[in-house]
VOFI-939126 format. One record per residue (C-alpha): residue in three letters; z, y, x; chain; residue number from 0. Coordinates in Angstrom, 3 decimals. Example, Ala and Ser with C-alpha at 12.3 -4.5 7.8 and 13.67 -1.06 7.14 Angstrom:
% residues 2
<rec><type>ala</type><w>7.800</w><v>-4.500</v><u>12.300</u><mol>A</mol><seq>0</seq></rec>
<rec><type>ser</type><w>7.140</w><v>-1.060</v><u>13.670</u><mol>A</mol><seq>1</seq></rec>
% end
This chain:
% residues 256
<rec><type>met</type><w>0.000</w><v>0.000</v><u>0.000</u><mol>A</mol><seq>0</seq></rec>
<rec><type>arg</type><w>-1.038</w><v>3.360</v><u>1.453</u><mol>A</mol><seq>1</seq></rec>
<rec><type>pro</type><w>2.073</w><v>5.396</v><u>2.325</u><mol>A</mol><seq>2</seq></rec>
<rec><type>leu</type><w>0.365</w><v>8.818</v><u>2.208</u><mol>A</mol><seq>3</seq></rec>
<rec><type>ile</type><w>-0.699</w><v>10.369</v><u>-1.075</u><mol>A</mol><seq>4</seq></rec>
<rec><type>thr</type><w>-2.596</w><v>13.556</v><u>-1.876</u><mol>A</mol><seq>5</seq></rec>
<rec><type>ala</type><w>-1.424</w><v>16.175</v><u>-4.335</u><mol>A</mol><seq>6</seq></rec>
<rec><type>glu</type><w>-4.107</w><v>15.125</v><u>-6.826</u><mol>A</mol><seq>7</seq></rec>
<rec><type>glu</type><w>-3.096</w><v>11.483</v><u>-6.525</u><mol>A</mol><seq>8</seq></rec>
<rec><type>ala</type><w>0.574</w><v>12.362</v><u>-6.942</u><mol>A</mol><seq>9</seq></rec>
<rec><type>ala</type><w>-0.172</w><v>14.409</v><u>-10.034</u><mol>A</mol><seq>10</seq></rec>
<rec><type>gly</type><w>-1.966</w><v>11.421</v><u>-11.549</u><mol>A</mol><seq>11</seq></rec>
<rec><type>leu</type><w>0.939</w><v>8.990</v><u>-11.192</u><mol>A</mol><seq>12</seq></rec>
<rec><type>ile</type><w>2.723</w><v>7.879</v><u>-14.348</u><mol>A</mol><seq>13</seq></rec>
<rec><type>glu</type><w>6.393</w><v>8.903</v><u>-14.238</u><mol>A</mol><seq>14</seq></rec>
<rec><type>pro</type><w>7.120</w><v>8.537</v><u>-10.535</u><mol>A</mol><seq>15</seq></rec>
<rec><type>val</type><w>10.520</w><v>9.353</v><u>-9.103</u><mol>A</mol><seq>16</seq></rec>
<rec><type>val</type><w>9.977</w><v>12.482</v><u>-7.002</u><mol>A</mol><seq>17</seq></rec>
<rec><type>leu</type><w>12.411</w><v>13.381</v><u>-4.212</u><mol>A</mol><seq>18</seq></rec>
<rec><type>asp</type><w>12.537</w><v>16.815</v><u>-2.563</u><mol>A</mol><seq>19</seq></rec>
<rec><type>val</type><w>13.818</w><v>16.234</v><u>0.979</u><mol>A</mol><seq>20</seq></rec>
<rec><type>arg</type><w>13.045</w><v>19.580</v><u>2.612</u><mol>A</mol><seq>21</seq></rec>
<rec><type>trp</type><w>15.143</w><v>19.893</v><u>5.756</u><mol>A</mol><seq>22</seq></rec>
<rec><type>thr</type><w>15.493</w><v>22.007</v><u>8.903</u><mol>A</mol><seq>23</seq></rec>
<rec><type>leu</type><w>16.972</w><v>20.535</v><u>12.089</u><mol>A</mol><seq>24</seq></rec>
<rec><type>gly</type><w>20.202</w><v>22.382</v><u>12.818</u><mol>A</mol><seq>25</seq></rec>
<rec><type>gly</type><w>19.606</w><v>24.758</v><u>9.938</u><mol>A</mol><seq>26</seq></rec>
<rec><type>pro</type><w>21.352</w><v>25.310</v><u>6.612</u><mol>A</mol><seq>27</seq></rec>
<rec><type>pro</type><w>20.775</w><v>22.939</v><u>3.670</u><mol>A</mol><seq>28</seq></rec>
<rec><type>arg</type><w>17.537</w><v>23.627</v><u>1.848</u><mol>A</mol><seq>29</seq></rec>
<rec><type>glu</type><w>18.919</w><v>23.225</v><u>-1.654</u><mol>A</mol><seq>30</seq></rec>
<rec><type>pro</type><w>18.487</w><v>26.965</v><u>-2.380</u><mol>A</mol><seq>31</seq></rec>
<rec><type>asp</type><w>14.759</w><v>26.540</v><u>-1.712</u><mol>A</mol><seq>32</seq></rec>
<rec><type>tyr</type><w>14.720</w><v>23.624</v><u>-4.119</u><mol>A</mol><seq>33</seq></rec>
<rec><type>arg</type><w>16.305</w><v>25.775</v><u>-6.813</u><mol>A</mol><seq>34</seq></rec>
<rec><type>asp</type><w>13.709</w><v>28.489</v><u>-6.210</u><mol>A</mol><seq>35</seq></rec>
<rec><type>gly</type><w>10.917</w><v>26.051</v><u>-7.015</u><mol>A</mol><seq>36</seq></rec>
<rec><type>his</type><w>10.079</w><v>22.380</v><u>-6.627</u><mol>A</mol><seq>37</seq></rec>
<rec><type>leu</type><w>7.636</w><v>19.800</v><u>-7.911</u><mol>A</mol><seq>38</seq></rec>
<rec><type>pro</type><w>8.159</w><v>19.040</v><u>-11.604</u><mol>A</mol><seq>39</seq></rec>
<rec><type>arg</type><w>10.736</w><v>16.260</v><u>-12.108</u><mol>A</mol><seq>40</seq></rec>
<rec><type>ala</type><w>11.755</w><v>16.391</v><u>-8.426</u><mol>A</mol><seq>41</seq></rec>
<rec><type>val</type><w>15.364</w><v>15.519</v><u>-7.597</u><mol>A</mol><seq>42</seq></rec>
<rec><type>trp</type><w>17.072</w><v>17.242</v><u>-4.681</u><mol>A</mol><seq>43</seq></rec>
<rec><type>ile</type><w>18.060</w><v>14.902</v><u>-1.819</u><mol>A</mol><seq>44</seq></rec>
<rec><type>asp</type><w>19.936</w><v>16.055</v><u>1.287</u><mol>A</mol><seq>45</seq></rec>
<rec><type>leu</type><w>18.636</w><v>14.182</v><u>4.343</u><mol>A</mol><seq>46</seq></rec>
<rec><type>asp</type><w>21.862</w><v>14.414</v><u>6.352</u><mol>A</mol><seq>47</seq></rec>
<rec><type>arg</type><w>24.190</w><v>13.560</v><u>3.466</u><mol>A</mol><seq>48</seq></rec>
<rec><type>asp</type><w>22.131</w><v>11.204</v><u>1.308</u><mol>A</mol><seq>49</seq></rec>
<rec><type>ile</type><w>19.591</w><v>9.438</v><u>3.519</u><mol>A</mol><seq>50</seq></rec>
<rec><type>cys</type><w>21.644</w><v>9.102</v><u>6.716</u><mol>A</mol><seq>51</seq></rec>
<rec><type>gly</type><w>25.139</w><v>7.802</v><u>7.298</u><mol>A</mol><seq>52</seq></rec>
<rec><type>pro</type><w>28.107</w><v>9.792</v><u>8.626</u><mol>A</mol><seq>53</seq></rec>
<rec><type>val</type><w>28.010</w><v>10.661</v><u>12.320</u><mol>A</mol><seq>54</seq></rec>
<rec><type>arg</type><w>30.475</w><v>8.713</v><u>14.458</u><mol>A</mol><seq>55</seq></rec>
<rec><type>glu</type><w>31.064</w><v>8.269</v><u>18.188</u><mol>A</mol><seq>56</seq></rec>
<rec><type>thr</type><w>28.023</w><v>5.994</v><u>18.423</u><mol>A</mol><seq>57</seq></rec>
<rec><type>gly</type><w>25.060</w><v>5.440</v><u>16.159</u><mol>A</mol><seq>58</seq></rec>
<rec><type>gly</type><w>23.270</w><v>8.702</v><u>16.802</u><mol>A</mol><seq>59</seq></rec>
<rec><type>arg</type><w>22.969</w><v>11.999</v><u>14.978</u><mol>A</mol><seq>60</seq></rec>
<rec><type>his</type><w>21.182</w><v>10.438</v><u>12.001</u><mol>A</mol><seq>61</seq></rec>
<rec><type>pro</type><w>22.504</w><v>6.884</v><u>11.697</u><mol>A</mol><seq>62</seq></rec>
<rec><type>leu</type><w>21.534</w><v>4.343</v><u>9.081</u><mol>A</mol><seq>63</seq></rec>
<rec><type>pro</type><w>23.237</w><v>4.909</v><u>5.725</u><mol>A</mol><seq>64</seq></rec>
<rec><type>asp</type><w>25.761</w><v>2.592</v><u>4.168</u><mol>A</mol><seq>65</seq></rec>
<rec><type>pro</type><w>23.653</w><v>0.454</v><u>1.800</u><mol>A</mol><seq>66</seq></rec>
<rec><type>asp</type><w>26.038</w><v>0.899</v><u>-1.134</u><mol>A</mol><seq>67</seq></rec>
<rec><type>ala</type><w>26.124</w><v>4.675</v><u>-0.653</u><mol>A</mol><seq>68</seq></rec>
<rec><type>leu</type><w>22.321</w><v>4.840</v><u>-0.475</u><mol>A</mol><seq>69</seq></rec>
<rec><type>gln</type><w>22.017</w><v>2.671</v><u>-3.565</u><mol>A</mol><seq>70</seq></rec>
<rec><type>glu</type><w>24.264</w><v>5.078</v><u>-5.467</u><mol>A</mol><seq>71</seq></rec>
<rec><type>val</type><w>22.135</w><v>8.057</v><u>-4.391</u><mol>A</mol><seq>72</seq></rec>
<rec><type>leu</type><w>18.929</w><v>6.347</v><u>-5.472</u><mol>A</mol><seq>73</seq></rec>
<rec><type>arg</type><w>20.308</w><v>5.180</v><u>-8.794</u><mol>A</mol><seq>74</seq></rec>
<rec><type>asn</type><w>21.553</w><v>8.691</v><u>-9.545</u><mol>A</mol><seq>75</seq></rec>
<rec><type>ala</type><w>18.040</w><v>9.938</v><u>-8.779</u><mol>A</mol><seq>76</seq></rec>
<rec><type>gly</type><w>16.649</w><v>7.567</v><u>-11.404</u><mol>A</mol><seq>77</seq></rec>
<rec><type>val</type><w>15.141</w><v>4.934</v><u>-9.105</u><mol>A</mol><seq>78</seq></rec>
<rec><type>asp</type><w>14.629</w><v>1.578</v><u>-10.839</u><mol>A</mol><seq>79</seq></rec>
<rec><type>glu</type><w>13.451</w><v>-1.733</v><u>-9.492</u><mol>A</mol><seq>80</seq></rec>
<rec><type>gly</type><w>9.706</w><v>-1.294</v><u>-9.177</u><mol>A</mol><seq>81</seq></rec>
<rec><type>ser</type><w>9.713</w><v>2.517</v><u>-9.339</u><mol>A</mol><seq>82</seq></rec>
<rec><type>thr</type><w>7.040</w><v>4.476</v><u>-7.539</u><mol>A</mol><seq>83</seq></rec>
<rec><type>val</type><w>8.875</w><v>6.998</v><u>-5.351</u><mol>A</mol><seq>84</seq></rec>
<rec><type>val</type><w>7.170</w><v>10.118</v><u>-3.976</u><mol>A</mol><seq>85</seq></rec>
<rec><type>val</type><w>8.951</w><v>12.057</v><u>-1.233</u><mol>A</mol><seq>86</seq></rec>
<rec><type>tyr</type><w>7.959</w><v>15.459</v><u>0.112</u><mol>A</mol><seq>87</seq></rec>
<rec><type>asp</type><w>9.115</w><v>18.144</v><u>2.523</u><mol>A</mol><seq>88</seq></rec>
<rec><type>asp</type><w>7.632</w><v>21.401</v><u>3.833</u><mol>A</mol><seq>89</seq></rec>
<rec><type>gly</type><w>4.607</w><v>19.560</v><u>5.179</u><mol>A</mol><seq>90</seq></rec>
<rec><type>asp</type><w>5.504</w><v>18.700</v><u>8.771</u><mol>A</mol><seq>91</seq></rec>
<rec><type>gly</type><w>6.326</w><v>15.219</v><u>7.533</u><mol>A</mol><seq>92</seq></rec>
<rec><type>met</type><w>9.561</w><v>14.846</v><u>9.484</u><mol>A</mol><seq>93</seq></rec>
<rec><type>ala</type><w>12.160</w><v>14.585</v><u>6.714</u><mol>A</mol><seq>94</seq></rec>
<rec><type>ala</type><w>9.713</w><v>12.904</v><u>4.346</u><mol>A</mol><seq>95</seq></rec>
<rec><type>ala</type><w>8.833</w><v>10.280</v><u>6.948</u><mol>A</mol><seq>96</seq></rec>
<rec><type>arg</type><w>12.486</w><v>9.497</v><u>7.691</u><mol>A</mol><seq>97</seq></rec>
<rec><type>thr</type><w>13.169</w><v>9.206</v><u>3.964</u><mol>A</mol><seq>98</seq></rec>
<rec><type>trp</type><w>10.109</w><v>6.986</v><u>3.510</u><mol>A</mol><seq>99</seq></rec>
<rec><type>trp</type><w>11.229</w><v>4.800</v><u>6.410</u><mol>A</mol><seq>100</seq></rec>
<rec><type>thr</type><w>14.812</w><v>4.540</v><u>5.124</u><mol>A</mol><seq>101</seq></rec>
<rec><type>leu</type><w>13.737</w><v>3.597</v><u>1.609</u><mol>A</mol><seq>102</seq></rec>
<rec><type>arg</type><w>11.309</w><v>0.998</v><u>2.953</u><mol>A</mol><seq>103</seq></rec>
<rec><type>trp</type><w>14.099</w><v>-0.349</v><u>5.199</u><mol>A</mol><seq>104</seq></rec>
<rec><type>ala</type><w>16.227</w><v>-0.509</v><u>2.048</u><mol>A</mol><seq>105</seq></rec>
<rec><type>gly</type><w>13.724</w><v>-2.825</v><u>0.373</u><mol>A</mol><seq>106</seq></rec>
<rec><type>leu</type><w>11.767</w><v>-0.396</v><u>-1.846</u><mol>A</mol><seq>107</seq></rec>
<rec><type>asp</type><w>8.111</w><v>-1.385</v><u>-1.887</u><mol>A</mol><seq>108</seq></rec>
<rec><type>asp</type><w>6.302</w><v>1.579</v><u>-3.448</u><mol>A</mol><seq>109</seq></rec>
<rec><type>val</type><w>7.275</w><v>4.691</v><u>-1.486</u><mol>A</mol><seq>110</seq></rec>
<rec><type>arg</type><w>4.710</w><v>7.437</v><u>-0.847</u><mol>A</mol><seq>111</seq></rec>
<rec><type>val</type><w>4.796</w><v>10.608</v><u>1.227</u><mol>A</mol><seq>112</seq></rec>
<rec><type>leu</type><w>3.057</w><v>13.674</v><u>-0.199</u><mol>A</mol><seq>113</seq></rec>
<rec><type>asp</type><w>0.580</w><v>14.517</v><u>2.554</u><mol>A</mol><seq>114</seq></rec>
<rec><type>gly</type><w>1.009</w><v>18.196</v><u>3.422</u><mol>A</mol><seq>115</seq></rec>
<rec><type>gly</type><w>4.230</w><v>18.527</v><u>1.450</u><mol>A</mol><seq>116</seq></rec>
<rec><type>ile</type><w>4.964</w><v>21.203</v><u>-1.098</u><mol>A</mol><seq>117</seq></rec>
<rec><type>asp</type><w>2.340</w><v>23.528</v><u>0.412</u><mol>A</mol><seq>118</seq></rec>
<rec><type>ala</type><w>-0.387</w><v>20.977</v><u>-0.319</u><mol>A</mol><seq>119</seq></rec>
<rec><type>trp</type><w>0.842</w><v>20.767</v><u>-3.899</u><mol>A</mol><seq>120</seq></rec>
<rec><type>thr</type><w>0.646</w><v>24.517</v><u>-4.483</u><mol>A</mol><seq>121</seq></rec>
<rec><type>ala</type><w>-2.654</w><v>24.788</v><u>-2.579</u><mol>A</mol><seq>122</seq></rec>
<rec><type>ala</type><w>-4.104</w><v>22.309</v><u>-5.073</u><mol>A</mol><seq>123</seq></rec>
<rec><type>gly</type><w>-3.151</w><v>24.717</v><u>-7.860</u><mol>A</mol><seq>124</seq></rec>
<rec><type>arg</type><w>-0.285</w><v>22.582</v><u>-9.091</u><mol>A</mol><seq>125</seq></rec>
<rec><type>pro</type><w>2.754</w><v>24.279</v><u>-10.617</u><mol>A</mol><seq>126</seq></rec>
<rec><type>leu</type><w>6.321</w><v>24.372</v><u>-9.401</u><mol>A</mol><seq>127</seq></rec>
<rec><type>ser</type><w>9.401</w><v>24.145</v><u>-11.581</u><mol>A</mol><seq>128</seq></rec>
<rec><type>gly</type><w>12.832</w><v>25.728</v><u>-11.456</u><mol>A</mol><seq>129</seq></rec>
<rec><type>ala</type><w>14.344</w><v>23.262</v><u>-13.899</u><mol>A</mol><seq>130</seq></rec>
<rec><type>glu</type><w>16.813</w><v>20.724</v><u>-12.560</u><mol>A</mol><seq>131</seq></rec>
<rec><type>pro</type><w>16.034</w><v>17.268</v><u>-13.962</u><mol>A</mol><seq>132</seq></rec>
<rec><type>his</type><w>18.694</w><v>14.895</v><u>-15.243</u><mol>A</mol><seq>133</seq></rec>
<rec><type>pro</type><w>17.156</w><v>11.453</v><u>-14.877</u><mol>A</mol><seq>134</seq></rec>
<rec><type>glu</type><w>18.541</w><v>8.350</v><u>-16.494</u><mol>A</mol><seq>135</seq></rec>
<rec><type>arg</type><w>20.529</w><v>6.305</v><u>-14.016</u><mol>A</mol><seq>136</seq></rec>
<rec><type>gly</type><w>18.360</w><v>3.733</v><u>-12.288</u><mol>A</mol><seq>137</seq></rec>
<rec><type>asp</type><w>19.006</w><v>0.100</v><u>-11.487</u><mol>A</mol><seq>138</seq></rec>
<rec><type>val</type><w>17.479</w><v>-0.278</v><u>-8.012</u><mol>A</mol><seq>139</seq></rec>
<rec><type>thr</type><w>19.195</w><v>-2.666</v><u>-5.604</u><mol>A</mol><seq>140</seq></rec>
<rec><type>val</type><w>19.198</w><v>-1.726</v><u>-1.922</u><mol>A</mol><seq>141</seq></rec>
<rec><type>arg</type><w>18.285</w><v>-4.630</v><u>0.347</u><mol>A</mol><seq>142</seq></rec>
<rec><type>pro</type><w>18.732</w><v>-3.399</v><u>3.930</u><mol>A</mol><seq>143</seq></rec>
<rec><type>gly</type><w>16.783</w><v>-4.820</v><u>6.835</u><mol>A</mol><seq>144</seq></rec>
<rec><type>ser</type><w>13.315</w><v>-4.776</v><u>5.290</u><mol>A</mol><seq>145</seq></rec>
<rec><type>leu</type><w>11.813</w><v>-2.970</v><u>8.318</u><mol>A</mol><seq>146</seq></rec>
<rec><type>pro</type><w>12.286</w><v>-3.859</v><u>12.008</u><mol>A</mol><seq>147</seq></rec>
<rec><type>val</type><w>15.091</w><v>-1.865</v><u>13.647</u><mol>A</mol><seq>148</seq></rec>
<rec><type>leu</type><w>16.166</w><v>-1.787</v><u>17.284</u><mol>A</mol><seq>149</seq></rec>
<rec><type>asp</type><w>19.647</w><v>-1.081</v><u>18.593</u><mol>A</mol><seq>150</seq></rec>
<rec><type>ala</type><w>20.378</w><v>0.047</v><u>22.172</u><mol>A</mol><seq>151</seq></rec>
<rec><type>asp</type><w>20.171</w><v>-3.481</v><u>23.612</u><mol>A</mol><seq>152</seq></rec>
<rec><type>gly</type><w>17.002</w><v>-4.130</v><u>21.684</u><mol>A</mol><seq>153</seq></rec>
<rec><type>ala</type><w>15.426</w><v>-0.896</v><u>22.913</u><mol>A</mol><seq>154</seq></rec>
<rec><type>ala</type><w>16.236</w><v>-1.772</v><u>26.532</u><mol>A</mol><seq>155</seq></rec>
<rec><type>ala</type><w>14.753</w><v>-5.236</v><u>26.121</u><mol>A</mol><seq>156</seq></rec>
<rec><type>trp</type><w>11.663</w><v>-3.837</v><u>24.403</u><mol>A</mol><seq>157</seq></rec>
<rec><type>ala</type><w>11.060</w><v>-1.360</v><u>27.222</u><mol>A</mol><seq>158</seq></rec>
<rec><type>ala</type><w>11.260</w><v>-4.197</v><u>29.745</u><mol>A</mol><seq>159</seq></rec>
<rec><type>glu</type><w>8.785</w><v>-6.447</v><u>27.937</u><mol>A</mol><seq>160</seq></rec>
<rec><type>his</type><w>6.580</w><v>-4.243</v><u>25.735</u><mol>A</mol><seq>161</seq></rec>
<rec><type>glu</type><w>5.821</w><v>-0.540</v><u>25.192</u><mol>A</mol><seq>162</seq></rec>
<rec><type>leu</type><w>8.690</w><v>1.716</v><u>24.146</u><mol>A</mol><seq>163</seq></rec>
<rec><type>val</type><w>7.384</w><v>5.157</v><u>23.172</u><mol>A</mol><seq>164</seq></rec>
<rec><type>asp</type><w>9.503</w><v>8.323</v><u>23.368</u><mol>A</mol><seq>165</seq></rec>
<rec><type>val</type><w>8.013</w><v>10.914</v><u>20.994</u><mol>A</mol><seq>166</seq></rec>
<rec><type>arg</type><w>10.133</w><v>13.895</v><u>22.109</u><mol>A</mol><seq>167</seq></rec>
<rec><type>ala</type><w>8.793</w><v>16.918</v><u>23.987</u><mol>A</mol><seq>168</seq></rec>
<rec><type>pro</type><w>7.834</w><v>16.225</v><u>27.632</u><mol>A</mol><seq>169</seq></rec>
<rec><type>gly</type><w>10.598</w><v>18.426</v><u>29.076</u><mol>A</mol><seq>170</seq></rec>
<rec><type>arg</type><w>13.259</w><v>16.486</v><u>27.212</u><mol>A</mol><seq>171</seq></rec>
<rec><type>tyr</type><w>11.733</w><v>13.169</v><u>28.226</u><mol>A</mol><seq>172</seq></rec>
<rec><type>arg</type><w>11.580</w><v>14.174</v><u>31.903</u><mol>A</mol><seq>173</seq></rec>
<rec><type>gly</type><w>15.161</w><v>15.441</v><u>31.814</u><mol>A</mol><seq>174</seq></rec>
<rec><type>glu</type><w>14.256</w><v>19.060</v><u>32.526</u><mol>A</mol><seq>175</seq></rec>
<rec><type>asn</type><w>16.050</w><v>20.364</v><u>29.448</u><mol>A</mol><seq>176</seq></rec>
<rec><type>glu</type><w>18.007</w><v>19.011</v><u>26.498</u><mol>A</mol><seq>177</seq></rec>
<rec><type>pro</type><w>18.727</w><v>21.475</v><u>23.680</u><mol>A</mol><seq>178</seq></rec>
<rec><type>ile</type><w>20.556</w><v>19.071</v><u>21.375</u><mol>A</mol><seq>179</seq></rec>
<rec><type>asp</type><w>22.077</w><v>16.010</v><u>23.026</u><mol>A</mol><seq>180</seq></rec>
<rec><type>pro</type><w>24.633</w><v>16.081</v><u>25.883</u><mol>A</mol><seq>181</seq></rec>
<rec><type>val</type><w>22.461</w><v>14.237</v><u>28.438</u><mol>A</mol><seq>182</seq></rec>
<rec><type>ala</type><w>18.813</w><v>14.816</v><u>29.361</u><mol>A</mol><seq>183</seq></rec>
<rec><type>gly</type><w>16.268</w><v>12.167</v><u>30.299</u><mol>A</mol><seq>184</seq></rec>
<rec><type>his</type><w>14.837</w><v>9.024</v><u>28.731</u><mol>A</mol><seq>185</seq></rec>
<rec><type>ile</type><w>15.366</w><v>5.309</v><u>28.334</u><mol>A</mol><seq>186</seq></rec>
<rec><type>pro</type><w>14.263</w><v>3.520</v><u>31.522</u><mol>A</mol><seq>187</seq></rec>
<rec><type>gly</type><w>10.797</w><v>2.078</v><u>31.096</u><mol>A</mol><seq>188</seq></rec>
<rec><type>ala</type><w>9.838</w><v>4.249</v><u>28.123</u><mol>A</mol><seq>189</seq></rec>
<rec><type>val</type><w>6.561</w><v>6.174</v><u>28.043</u><mol>A</mol><seq>190</seq></rec>
<rec><type>asn</type><w>6.138</w><v>9.635</v><u>26.545</u><mol>A</mol><seq>191</seq></rec>
<rec><type>leu</type><w>3.729</w><v>10.465</v><u>23.710</u><mol>A</mol><seq>192</seq></rec>
<rec><type>pro</type><w>5.147</w><v>13.645</v><u>22.139</u><mol>A</mol><seq>193</seq></rec>
<rec><type>leu</type><w>4.704</w><v>14.375</v><u>18.459</u><mol>A</mol><seq>194</seq></rec>
<rec><type>gly</type><w>2.998</w><v>17.644</v><u>19.360</u><mol>A</mol><seq>195</seq></rec>
<rec><type>gly</type><w>-0.017</w><v>15.618</v><u>20.468</u><mol>A</mol><seq>196</seq></rec>
<rec><type>gly</type><w>-0.769</w><v>14.641</v><u>16.860</u><mol>A</mol><seq>197</seq></rec>
<rec><type>ser</type><w>-0.156</w><v>11.505</v><u>14.847</u><mol>A</mol><seq>198</seq></rec>
<rec><type>glu</type><w>-3.552</w><v>9.984</v><u>15.707</u><mol>A</mol><seq>199</seq></rec>
<rec><type>gln</type><w>-2.316</w><v>8.995</v><u>19.171</u><mol>A</mol><seq>200</seq></rec>
<rec><type>tyr</type><w>0.122</w><v>6.494</v><u>17.672</u><mol>A</mol><seq>201</seq></rec>
<rec><type>arg</type><w>-2.275</w><v>4.660</v><u>15.415</u><mol>A</mol><seq>202</seq></rec>
<rec><type>asp</type><w>-3.578</w><v>2.206</v><u>18.001</u><mol>A</mol><seq>203</seq></rec>
<rec><type>arg</type><w>-0.345</w><v>1.582</v><u>19.939</u><mol>A</mol><seq>204</seq></rec>
<rec><type>lys</type><w>-0.307</w><v>-2.076</v><u>18.983</u><mol>A</mol><seq>205</seq></rec>
<rec><type>gly</type><w>2.939</w><v>-3.732</v><u>20.038</u><mol>A</mol><seq>206</seq></rec>
<rec><type>ala</type><w>4.785</w><v>-0.431</v><u>20.548</u><mol>A</mol><seq>207</seq></rec>
<rec><type>ala</type><w>8.248</w><v>0.533</v><u>19.331</u><mol>A</mol><seq>208</seq></rec>
<rec><type>phe</type><w>9.339</w><v>4.153</v><u>18.929</u><mol>A</mol><seq>209</seq></rec>
<rec><type>tyr</type><w>12.325</w><v>6.404</v><u>19.445</u><mol>A</mol><seq>210</seq></rec>
<rec><type>cys</type><w>13.075</w><v>10.138</v><u>19.510</u><mol>A</mol><seq>211</seq></rec>
<rec><type>gly</type><w>16.269</w><v>12.158</v><u>19.458</u><mol>A</mol><seq>212</seq></rec>
<rec><type>ser</type><w>17.818</w><v>10.748</v><u>16.302</u><mol>A</mol><seq>213</seq></rec>
<rec><type>gly</type><w>15.253</w><v>8.602</v><u>14.503</u><mol>A</mol><seq>214</seq></rec>
<rec><type>val</type><w>13.491</w><v>11.339</v><u>12.524</u><mol>A</mol><seq>215</seq></rec>
<rec><type>gly</type><w>10.440</w><v>11.956</v><u>14.717</u><mol>A</mol><seq>216</seq></rec>
<rec><type>ala</type><w>10.126</w><v>8.243</v><u>15.461</u><mol>A</mol><seq>217</seq></rec>
<rec><type>ser</type><w>9.880</w><v>7.605</v><u>11.729</u><mol>A</mol><seq>218</seq></rec>
<rec><type>arg</type><w>6.931</w><v>9.980</v><u>11.571</u><mol>A</mol><seq>219</seq></rec>
<rec><type>ala</type><w>5.195</w><v>7.972</v><u>14.300</u><mol>A</mol><seq>220</seq></rec>
<rec><type>ala</type><w>5.923</w><v>4.779</v><u>12.350</u><mol>A</mol><seq>221</seq></rec>
<rec><type>leu</type><w>4.449</w><v>6.394</v><u>9.235</u><mol>A</mol><seq>222</seq></rec>
<rec><type>ala</type><w>1.273</w><v>7.292</v><u>11.153</u><mol>A</mol><seq>223</seq></rec>
<rec><type>met</type><w>0.794</w><v>3.695</v><u>12.279</u><mol>A</mol><seq>224</seq></rec>
<rec><type>thr</type><w>1.437</w><v>2.369</v><u>8.783</u><mol>A</mol><seq>225</seq></rec>
<rec><type>ala</type><w>-0.989</w><v>4.889</v><u>7.277</u><mol>A</mol><seq>226</seq></rec>
<rec><type>ala</type><w>-3.630</w><v>3.620</v><u>9.720</u><mol>A</mol><seq>227</seq></rec>
<rec><type>gly</type><w>-3.245</w><v>0.124</v><u>8.289</u><mol>A</mol><seq>228</seq></rec>
<rec><type>arg</type><w>-1.081</w><v>-1.243</v><u>11.104</u><mol>A</mol><seq>229</seq></rec>
<rec><type>pro</type><w>2.189</w><v>-3.116</v><u>10.575</u><mol>A</mol><seq>230</seq></rec>
<rec><type>thr</type><w>5.132</w><v>-0.725</v><u>10.525</u><mol>A</mol><seq>231</seq></rec>
<rec><type>pro</type><w>6.445</w><v>-0.802</v><u>14.122</u><mol>A</mol><seq>232</seq></rec>
<rec><type>pro</type><w>10.048</w><v>-1.242</v><u>15.221</u><mol>A</mol><seq>233</seq></rec>
<rec><type>val</type><w>12.073</w><v>1.966</v><u>15.426</u><mol>A</mol><seq>234</seq></rec>
<rec><type>tyr</type><w>15.188</w><v>2.540</v><u>17.524</u><mol>A</mol><seq>235</seq></rec>
<rec><type>ile</type><w>16.774</w><v>4.479</v><u>14.708</u><mol>A</mol><seq>236</seq></rec>
<rec><type>gly</type><w>19.811</w><v>5.629</v><u>16.715</u><mol>A</mol><seq>237</seq></rec>
<rec><type>ser</type><w>17.385</w><v>6.853</v><u>19.398</u><mol>A</mol><seq>238</seq></rec>
<rec><type>trp</type><w>18.376</w><v>9.023</v><u>22.359</u><mol>A</mol><seq>239</seq></rec>
<rec><type>ser</type><w>21.507</w><v>10.401</v><u>20.707</u><mol>A</mol><seq>240</seq></rec>
<rec><type>asp</type><w>22.842</w><v>6.865</v><u>20.274</u><mol>A</mol><seq>241</seq></rec>
<rec><type>trp</type><w>21.708</w><v>5.769</v><u>23.739</u><mol>A</mol><seq>242</seq></rec>
<rec><type>val</type><w>23.612</w><v>8.488</v><u>25.600</u><mol>A</mol><seq>243</seq></rec>
<rec><type>ser</type><w>26.690</w><v>8.133</v><u>23.378</u><mol>A</mol><seq>244</seq></rec>
<rec><type>arg</type><w>27.004</w><v>4.603</v><u>24.732</u><mol>A</mol><seq>245</seq></rec>
<rec><type>gly</type><w>26.775</w><v>5.684</v><u>28.366</u><mol>A</mol><seq>246</seq></rec>
<rec><type>arg</type><w>23.552</w><v>3.746</v><u>28.963</u><mol>A</mol><seq>247</seq></rec>
<rec><type>glu</type><w>21.408</w><v>4.192</v><u>32.067</u><mol>A</mol><seq>248</seq></rec>
<rec><type>val</type><w>19.284</w><v>7.343</v><u>32.064</u><mol>A</mol><seq>249</seq></rec>
<rec><type>ala</type><w>15.887</w><v>7.869</v><u>33.710</u><mol>A</mol><seq>250</seq></rec>
<rec><type>val</type><w>14.343</w><v>11.242</v><u>34.585</u><mol>A</mol><seq>251</seq></rec>
<rec><type>gly</type><w>10.889</w><v>12.372</v><u>35.623</u><mol>A</mol><seq>252</seq></rec>
<rec><type>glu</type><w>7.732</w><v>10.456</v><u>34.782</u><mol>A</mol><seq>253</seq></rec>
<rec><type>glu</type><w>7.574</w><v>6.671</v><u>34.631</u><mol>A</mol><seq>254</seq></rec>
<rec><type>gln</type><w>5.385</w><v>5.187</v><u>37.349</u><mol>A</mol><seq>255</seq></rec>
% end
C-alpha cells in the first residue's frame, strides 16, 4: 500500500481518521496553529506527548511509546481496526513520517502521509476548518513490533555487517558540532547520507538501516524507501541520543 497520498486522493477517501501532527524541533507545541485552521475532521496529536514515550536516562529523545498509552491516544482519536489513517505536518515530512512509522510499528496497516502537508492541501484549493472534532471512541488494538527496530547493540552489529546510514547533517556526523546532544560524532562504521540531499538517495539503499538524532529523520528515510516500493528498512529508533546516553564508542571524521 502506497504510504504517500496527494491532497486530491486524501479528499476522496471515505471517512478517514485524519491526524494533525505539526511539530517544530525544540519549539513550542503547535496546537495553536491547529486551532487556527486544520484539515476538516483532523484531530490534534502532539508528537512528543502522544507518539513518543517519556524521556528517560536511556532510550533517546524520542523513545518508543508505551503500547497501552499509544492505544489510548489512537482510540480517543477515533481509530478503529481497519481505519484508514492520514497524517500530515507542515510539509517537511518529519513529524508525519515518524507518526507513520510509529503507527505501522504498532500494527496499523493503512497509514498514509499527506505529501506536502497542509500547504499541499491549501494549494489544491481545499478548505481548512477551525472546528474541533469529537470522534467516537475507536477500538483499534496496538500490536507493537510490526516494523524492524534496532537497539544500540543491534545498530553496532548492523554497522559491522551491513550498511548503517546516519541521516544527520555532515558536521554532526563528523563530530565538528552538536547542537542538541551532549556528544558529537557518529556510530563507528556508519556512513553519512544527510536528509538535505533529498529523499531519492535512500530509495536504492537495499540492505541499509537508518538512524539520526532521535529517530525522526530516520523515519523519513524509511518512508522514502517504502514509498519507492522497497521493504521498510530497520530503524535505530533511539538513534544518536540513545547511543551516547549509554556511553557507547564514538567515531569522528569520515569513515574510510
